[in-house]
N, C-alpha and C positions, 0 to 999 in steps of 0.2 A: 523344400523349402520354404521358410517361413515367408511370408509377403508383407509388405509393411501395415496392409491392412489390418490383415489377421493380429500382429502386435497390439495397434490402436484398440480393435475390439476387445481383445484381452485385456488391456489396460482399462478401459472403460468398466468392462464387466468385475472389475476388481473392488471398483469404489463402492461404498456401501453409501445407505442413505445418512447414515451418521456422520460420515465422513464428508459426506457433500454438504450437511446441516451444517457441521463445524467450522469447515473452510468459507462457507456463506457466513457465518455470524463473524469470523476474523475480518472477514473483508469488510461487513460492516462496521465494526468498531474502528477500524483503521480508515475508513471513508470519514466517520464522524469527526477522528481527530484530524483530520484535512482540514475539513469543511472548518471544524473550530480557529484553525489558525486562519485560513483563507479571510473567512468571514470577520477576523481581529484586524486583518489586513484592509479589507473593504471598509469596516466601520471605520477605523484610523484615517482614511483617505477622505472619507468622507464629512465626519465630523472636527478633525485634528488637520488640516492640510499643512500647518506650520509645522507640525510636529515631522510630519512626513519629509518636508524641505529641510530640515536639520542635517547638517554633513558632520556625522560623528567620528568617521574613519576615512582618512585620504581623501577628502575632497567629494566622494560619494554620498549620494544623499538616503535617507532612509529608506524613501520608497524603492530604488534600488536594491538595495541590502536583502531589505524583507522581500521584494519580488525574487530574487535569486535563491534567498533561504526558500521560499514556497517550492520553487523548482526541485533544489535539492532533496529540500523534504519528500515529494511525492516520488523522486527515485527511491529512498531511501525506505519509506514504507511501503513500496512496492519489491524492494529486494526482503523486506521482514516477512511479507505475505508468502512471498516463495518460498523462505525459507518454514514457516509456520505450515504450508502444505505439504511441504516434502516431510516434514514431521511426522503427519497426520497419514501421508500414504507410506510412510515406513511402520507405523505401528499395525495398518491396516493389515499391509502384507505379512509381517509377523504374524499377526493372530488367524489368518488366513493357511497360512503354513503348518500352523500348529493342530 
């Protein structure tokens, strides 16, 4: 009977250096996308606080809306990263089985 540890070791051994490099590169791209949005949020707060105090939708100020957008963006980017990694893992498994 296979143990959980055996499965984990087998999974790690199937990842190639190219797969790890591709996943790392994708992670950095997504990280820099998030950093750009976060930097925009911080710059807008620091340089134009009256813009962030505006209430464009239903009485909520732009700072709150933008902050919630950043939280949702982080979750969406994490899900997208998981999807990208799953795709590279399936491709690597197909190549290993061929």
